[in-house]
C-alpha positions as CSV (number, residue, x, y, z in Angstrom):
1,M,102.4,285.7,-8.2
2,D,103.8,282.2,-8.1
3,N,106.5,283.1,-10.6
4,E,107.5,286.2,-8.4
5,K,107.9,283.9,-5.4
6,R,109.6,281.2,-7.4
7,L,112.4,283.5,-8.8
8,P,113.9,284.6,-5.4
9,T,113.6,280.9,-4.3
10,L,115.6,279.8,-7.4
11,I,118.2,282.4,-6.9
12,A,118.7,281.5,-3.2
13,E,118.8,277.8,-4.1
14,G,121.4,278.5,-6.8
15,F,123.6,280.4,-4.4
16,R,123.3,277.6,-1.7
17,D,124.3,275.0,-4.3
18,L,127.2,277.2,-5.5
19,F,128.7,277.5,-2.0
20,Y,128.0,273.8,-1.4
21,I,130.0,272.9,-4.5
22,W,132.7,275.4,-3.4
23,R,133.0,273.7,0.0
24,Q,133.0,270.2,-1.6
25,E,135.8,271.3,-4.0
26,L,137.9,272.7,-1.2
27,R,137.3,269.5,0.8
28,A,138.5,267.4,-2.1
29,I,141.6,269.6,-2.6
30,F,142.7,269.4,1.1
31,R,142.0,265.7,1.3
32,D,144.2,264.9,-1.8
33,S,147.9,265.0,-1.0
34,G,148.8,264.9,-4.7
35,V,146.7,268.0,-5.4
36,M,148.1,269.7,-2.3
37,I,151.6,269.2,-3.7
38,F,150.7,270.9,-7.0
39,F,148.6,273.7,-5.5
40,F,150.9,274.6,-2.5
41,L,154.3,272.8,-2.4
42,V,155.3,273.4,-6.0
43,P,154.3,277.1,-6.4
44,L,155.7,277.9,-2.9
45,A,159.0,276.0,-3.2
46,Y,159.9,276.1,-6.9
47,P,160.3,279.9,-7.1
48,V,162.7,279.9,-4.2
49,I,164.6,276.9,-5.6
50,Y,165.0,278.5,-9.0
51,A,166.0,281.8,-7.5
52,L,168.6,280.2,-5.3
53,I,170.0,278.2,-8.3
54,Y,170.4,281.3,-10.4
55,N,171.7,283.6,-7.6
56,P,174.1,285.2,-8.2
57,E,172.9,285.8,-11.8
58,T,176.3,286.1,-13.5
59,V,179.2,283.7,-13.5
60,R,182.6,284.9,-12.1
61,D,186.2,283.7,-12.4
62,V,185.6,281.3,-15.3
63,P,188.7,279.1,-15.6
64,L,190.9,279.9,-18.7
65,A,194.0,278.2,-20.0
66,V,196.6,280.2,-21.8
67,V,199.1,279.1,-24.5
68,D,201.7,281.9,-24.9
69,Q,204.0,281.1,-27.8
70,S,205.0,284.7,-28.1
71,G,206.4,285.1,-24.6
72,S,206.6,288.9,-25.1
73,Q,205.8,291.7,-22.7
74,R,202.6,292.6,-24.5
75,S,201.3,289.1,-24.4
76,R,202.0,288.9,-20.7
77,E,200.2,292.3,-20.2
78,F,197.2,291.0,-22.2
79,I,197.1,287.9,-20.0
80,R,197.4,290.0,-16.8
81,R,194.5,292.2,-17.8
82,V,192.3,289.3,-18.7
83,D,193.0,287.7,-15.4
84,A,192.3,290.9,-13.6
85,T,188.7,291.0,-14.9
86,P,186.0,289.7,-12.5
87,D,184.7,287.3,-15.1
88,V,187.8,285.3,-16.0
89,R,190.5,283.5,-14.0
90,V,193.7,282.2,-15.7
91,V,194.3,278.8,-14.1
92,A,197.2,277.6,-16.2
93,T,199.8,278.6,-18.8
94,C,200.5,275.7,-21.1
95,G,203.3,275.0,-23.4
96,S,201.1,273.6,-26.2
97,I,197.6,273.6,-27.4
98,E,197.3,269.9,-26.7
99,D,198.0,270.4,-23.0
100,A,195.4,273.2,-22.8
101,R,192.9,271.0,-24.6
102,R,193.3,268.3,-22.0
103,L,192.4,270.9,-19.3
104,V,189.3,271.8,-21.2
105,D,188.4,268.1,-21.7
106,S,188.7,267.5,-17.9
107,K,186.6,270.7,-17.2
108,Q,189.5,272.3,-15.3
109,A,189.2,275.2,-17.8
110,Y,186.4,276.3,-20.2
111,G,188.5,278.2,-22.7
112,I,191.9,278.5,-24.3
113,L,193.6,281.8,-25.1
114,L,196.3,281.4,-27.8
115,F,199.1,283.8,-28.7
116,T,201.1,282.8,-31.7
117,S,204.8,283.4,-32.0
118,D,204.1,286.2,-34.5
119,F,202.0,288.2,-32.0
120,N,204.6,290.7,-30.8
121,R,206.4,290.8,-34.2
122,D,203.2,291.8,-36.0
123,L,202.5,294.6,-33.5
124,A,206.0,295.9,-33.8
125,A,205.8,295.9,-37.6
126,G,202.5,297.8,-37.5
127,R,200.5,294.8,-38.8
128,Q,197.3,293.4,-37.3
129,A,198.0,290.8,-34.6
130,T,195.8,287.8,-33.9
131,V,194.7,286.5,-30.5
132,S,192.6,283.3,-30.8
133,L,190.0,282.3,-28.2
134,Y,188.7,278.7,-28.1
135,T,185.7,278.1,-25.7
136,D,183.7,275.2,-24.5
137,M,180.2,275.9,-25.9
138,S,178.4,273.5,-23.5
139,L,177.4,276.5,-21.4
140,L,176.8,279.8,-23.0
141,L,177.3,281.8,-19.8
142,H,181.0,280.7,-19.7
143,Y,181.3,281.6,-23.4
144,K,179.8,285.0,-22.8
145,A,182.2,285.7,-19.9
146,L,185.3,284.7,-21.7
147,L,184.4,286.5,-24.9
148,L,183.5,289.8,-23.3
149,A,186.6,289.8,-21.1
150,T,189.0,289.1,-23.9
151,T,187.2,291.5,-26.3
152,E,187.3,294.4,-23.8
153,V,191.0,293.9,-23.1
154,S,191.9,293.7,-26.8
155,L,190.0,296.9,-27.5
156,D,191.7,298.7,-24.6
157,M,195.2,297.6,-25.6
158,G,194.5,298.4,-29.2
159,R,193.6,302.0,-28.4
160,E,196.7,302.4,-26.2
161,I,199.0,301.0,-29.0
162,R,197.3,303.3,-31.5
163,A,197.7,306.3,-29.3
164,A,201.4,305.6,-28.6
165,R,202.1,305.4,-32.4
166,T,200.3,308.7,-33.3
167,P,201.0,311.2,-30.5
168,Q,198.9,314.3,-30.6
169,S,199.5,317.8,-29.2
170,T,197.1,317.4,-26.3
171,D,195.5,314.5,-24.5
172,E,192.0,315.5,-25.7
173,L,193.1,315.4,-29.3
174,Q,194.7,312.1,-28.8
175,Q,191.5,310.7,-27.2
176,I,189.5,312.0,-30.1
177,Y,191.8,310.4,-32.6
178,V,191.8,307.0,-30.9
179,A,188.1,307.0,-30.2
180,P,186.3,309.5,-32.4
181,I,182.9,308.0,-31.5
182,P,182.9,306.9,-27.9
183,Y,180.4,304.3,-27.0
184,E,178.8,303.0,-23.8
185,S,176.9,299.8,-23.3
186,V,173.9,300.0,-20.9
187,A,171.8,296.9,-20.1
188,L,168.2,298.3,-19.9
189,F,166.0,296.7,-17.3
190,N,168.6,294.2,-16.3
191,P,171.4,296.1,-14.5
192,A,173.2,292.9,-13.4
193,N,173.1,291.6,-17.0
194,G,172.1,288.4,-15.4
195,F,170.3,285.2,-16.4
196,A,167.5,285.1,-13.8
197,S,166.3,288.7,-14.2
198,F,164.9,288.0,-17.7
199,L,164.1,284.3,-17.3
200,L,162.6,283.9,-13.8
201,P,159.5,286.1,-14.3
202,A,158.5,284.0,-17.2
203,V,159.1,280.8,-15.3
204,L,157.0,282.0,-12.3
205,I,154.1,282.9,-14.6
206,L,154.3,279.4,-16.2
207,I,154.4,277.7,-12.8
208,I,151.0,279.1,-12.0
209,Q,149.4,277.8,-15.2
210,Q,151.0,274.4,-15.1
211,T,150.3,273.7,-11.4
212,L,146.6,274.7,-12.0
213,V,146.4,272.4,-15.0
214,L,148.0,269.4,-13.2
215,G,146.1,269.9,-10.0
216,I,142.7,270.4,-11.6
217,C,143.3,267.5,-14.0
218,M,144.2,265.3,-11.1
219,L,140.9,266.3,-9.4
220,G,139.0,265.5,-12.5
221,G,140.7,262.1,-12.9
222,T,140.0,261.3,-9.2
223,A,136.4,262.2,-9.6
224,R,136.0,259.8,-12.5
225,E,137.9,257.0,-10.7
226,Q,135.7,257.3,-7.6
227,S,132.5,257.7,-9.4
228,R,130.4,254.6,-9.9
229,F,129.7,255.4,-13.5
230,H,133.0,257.3,-14.2
231,H,131.4,260.7,-14.4
232,L,133.1,264.0,-13.8
233,V,130.1,265.3,-11.8
234,P,128.8,263.3,-8.8
235,L,125.2,261.9,-8.6
236,D,124.0,264.8,-6.5
237,R,121.0,267.0,-7.2
238,R,122.9,270.1,-6.0
239,F,125.3,269.6,-9.0
240,R,122.5,270.0,-11.6
241,G,123.2,273.5,-12.7
242,T,126.1,274.1,-15.2
243,L,126.7,277.7,-14.0
244,R,126.8,276.9,-10.3
245,V,129.1,273.9,-10.8
246,L,131.5,275.9,-13.0
247,L,131.6,279.0,-10.7
248,G,131.7,277.0,-7.5
249,K,134.8,275.1,-8.6
250,A,136.4,278.1,-10.1
251,F,135.8,280.2,-6.9
252,A,137.6,277.5,-4.9
253,Y,140.7,277.7,-7.1
254,V,140.7,281.5,-7.1
255,I,140.6,281.6,-3.3
256,I,143.6,279.2,-3.1
257,Y,145.7,280.9,-5.8
258,I,145.4,284.5,-4.7
259,P,147.9,284.1,-1.9
260,V,149.9,281.7,-4.1
261,C,150.2,284.4,-6.8
262,L,151.2,287.0,-4.3
263,W,154.0,284.8,-2.9
264,T,155.2,283.7,-6.3
265,L,155.1,287.0,-8.2
266,V,155.5,289.6,-5.5
267,V,157.3,288.3,-2.4
268,V,159.9,286.0,-4.1
269,P,161.1,288.7,-6.6
270,R,161.4,291.2,-3.7
271,I,163.4,288.7,-1.5
272,F,166.0,288.2,-4.3
273,A,165.9,291.8,-5.5
274,Y,164.9,291.2,-9.1
275,P,164.0,294.2,-11.3
276,S,160.5,295.5,-10.5
277,V,159.9,298.9,-11.9
278,G,156.2,298.6,-12.8
279,N,153.1,299.6,-10.9
280,P,152.1,296.7,-8.6
281,W,148.4,297.5,-9.2
282,D,148.9,297.2,-12.9
283,A,150.5,293.8,-12.4
284,L,147.7,292.6,-10.1
285,L,145.0,293.7,-12.6
286,F,146.9,292.0,-15.4
287,L,147.1,288.7,-13.4
288,L,143.3,288.6,-12.8
289,P,142.3,287.5,-16.4
290,Y,145.4,285.2,-16.5
291,L,144.3,283.4,-13.4
292,L,140.7,283.0,-14.6
293,A,141.8,281.9,-18.1
294,S,144.2,279.3,-16.6
295,I,141.5,278.0,-14.4
296,F,138.9,277.5,-17.1
297,F,141.5,276.2,-19.5
298,A,142.4,273.5,-16.9
299,M,138.8,272.7,-16.3
300,I,138.3,272.0,-20.0
301,L,141.2,269.6,-20.0
302,S,140.0,268.0,-16.8
303,G,136.9,266.9,-18.6
304,F,139.0,264.5,-20.7
305,M,141.0,263.0,-17.9
306,R,140.2,259.4,-17.1
307,T,142.7,258.7,-14.4
308,R,144.7,260.8,-11.8
309,E,147.9,260.3,-13.7
310,S,146.7,261.3,-17.2
311,G,147.4,265.0,-16.6
312,M,150.9,264.5,-15.5
313,M,151.7,262.2,-18.5
314,L,150.2,264.7,-21.0
315,F,151.2,268.1,-19.7
316,V,154.4,268.0,-17.6
317,F,156.6,267.8,-20.7
318,M,154.8,270.9,-22.1
319,S,156.4,273.3,-19.7
320,V,159.6,273.7,-21.7
321,I,157.7,273.9,-25.0
322,L,155.4,276.7,-23.6
323,L,158.4,278.6,-22.3
324,F,159.9,278.6,-25.8
325,L,156.5,279.6,-27.4
326,S,156.2,282.6,-25.1
327,G,159.1,284.3,-26.9
328,I,161.2,284.9,-23.8
329,S,164.2,282.9,-25.1
330,W,163.7,283.3,-28.9
331,P,161.8,286.2,-30.6
332,T,158.3,285.3,-31.7
333,D,158.9,287.3,-35.0
334,A,161.3,284.5,-36.0
335,F,158.6,281.8,-35.4
336,P,156.7,280.3,-38.3
337,F,153.1,281.3,-38.5
338,Y,151.7,278.0,-37.2
339,W,153.9,278.2,-34.1
340,R,152.7,281.7,-33.4
341,A,149.1,280.6,-33.8
342,L,149.6,277.6,-31.5
343,A,151.1,279.8,-28.9
344,Q,148.0,282.0,-28.7
345,L,145.9,279.0,-27.4
346,F,147.7,279.0,-24.0
347,P,147.2,281.7,-21.4
348,S,150.8,281.7,-20.5
349,T,151.9,283.2,-23.8
350,P,150.3,286.7,-23.5
351,A,150.7,286.6,-19.8
352,I,154.5,286.1,-19.9
353,R,155.0,288.9,-22.4
354,G,152.7,291.3,-20.6
355,F,153.9,290.5,-17.1
356,V,157.6,290.9,-18.1
357,L,156.9,294.2,-19.7
358,I,155.1,295.5,-16.6
359,K,157.5,294.2,-13.9
360,S,160.8,294.5,-15.7
361,C,160.3,297.4,-18.2
362,G,157.8,299.6,-16.3
363,A,155.0,299.2,-18.8
364,T,151.4,300.1,-17.9
365,L,148.2,298.3,-18.7
366,F,147.8,300.6,-21.7
367,D,151.1,299.5,-23.0
368,V,150.1,295.8,-22.8
369,A,146.6,296.3,-23.9
370,R,146.9,293.7,-26.7
371,E,148.0,291.0,-24.2
372,Y,145.4,292.1,-21.7
373,R,142.5,291.9,-24.2
374,L,143.7,288.5,-25.4
375,L,143.7,287.2,-21.8
376,W,140.1,288.4,-21.3
377,L,139.1,286.9,-24.7
378,Q,140.7,283.6,-23.6
379,T,138.8,283.8,-20.3
380,G,135.5,284.1,-22.1
381,L,136.2,281.5,-24.7
382,Y,137.5,278.9,-22.2
383,F,134.5,279.7,-19.9
384,L,132.1,278.8,-22.7
385,L,134.0,275.6,-23.6
386,A,134.2,274.5,-20.0
387,A,130.5,275.1,-19.6
388,L,129.9,272.8,-22.6
389,V,132.1,270.1,-21.1
390,Y,130.4,270.3,-17.7
391,R,126.9,270.6,-19.3
392,R,127.5,267.4,-21.1
393,Q,128.5,265.7,-17.9
394,I,125.5,267.1,-16.0
395,I,123.1,265.9,-18.6
396,R,124.6,262.4,-18.4
397,V,124.3,262.4,-14.6
398,R,120.7,263.7,-14.8
399,R,119.8,260.9,-17.2
400,K,121.4,258.4,-14.9
401,M,119.5,259.7,-11.9
402,I,116.2,259.5,-13.9
403,R,116.9,255.9,-14.8
404,Q,117.8,255.0,-11.3
405,Y,114.5,256.7,-10.1
406,Q,112.5,254.9,-12.7
407,A,114.1,251.6,-11.8
408,A,113.5,252.1,-8.1
409,K,109.9,253.0,-8.8
410,A,109.4,249.9,-11.0
411,R,110.8,247.7,-8.2
412,Q,108.2,249.0,-5.7
413,P,105.2,246.7,-5.2
414,Q,102.0,247.9,-6.9
415,P,98.9,248.3,-4.7
416,E,96.2,245.8,-5.3
């Protein structure tokens, strides 16, 4: 009978302690300006800043210098067509390659288009003519714009010259002779063929993990600094249960990051009209294990933080590395085995792949089942590891409380 009465009492006491820990954690968050910056300012401001920087997504009117040693009608037509493209703007026609190089060195131009004196002579003789393009490789977007514009113009003019030399009986036969296999380039899931449409979703996912790690590690370092005995868990009897401590803290972070995730991953892409062809409910269900895995991953790391600044010194520089490990800028199939294995330790790796597939390519949860299962596996694994970290801290605090109680009892005067 006593056990039956004791079980509901223990459950009720556990829930009271859990919500007490939840309130204490929220109070610690809103009293710490540094944590507020990581939890609110960074995830709210950074997506807008990144989107504004990369908007518009493609570069237009890239400056190009021309060296026309041919001086022919065809070279001038080539230059006119290149200048007419939206990607390139001819800013100068130079007399020598040295003059054009000085424009590139001073960043007044990002490429040089060279026509040799043999250009028109080779075309008239039926030989292959050469047009040389020299580009500044300091920014690949400029190189891409210059290369695509000059390539398209050269292909169009080549077809016209070939058609003029071999006239056919009908226009249709002539078109078949010039281009027997017509081709069309279609940029799937990125109609603007822009930089932000493929990069920004990965950056937004990574921002959530990194801000959670930095904020929770700062809270852990602050708790140790303010604790008399440098413990992660305070000397409070309501913090005596591992499960209630872990869930109480995690519940506080989830409550804060639900609106943050909605702003970062739903509202901002809609404002800037980034591709979003997937089911929103699939995306939200996919984000649930990612958010939990990131929270427990950060709680594990917070157990090793001795000061408030430790997290920033250890994990800020990891953002670029994690972005590369996700495979968004370089295919993971080209990674060595050990880099692929290391990437699986971070929740951002499967989350970036799965979220990009859902939002940009229209995938479903079934299509990203591998990433989804991996995130739930990470959630369970990191939960157990975080429980071990906090259990160790709770045992130390309990021993300290017992010692204090025994010392206080020993100091009391004994009755005669």
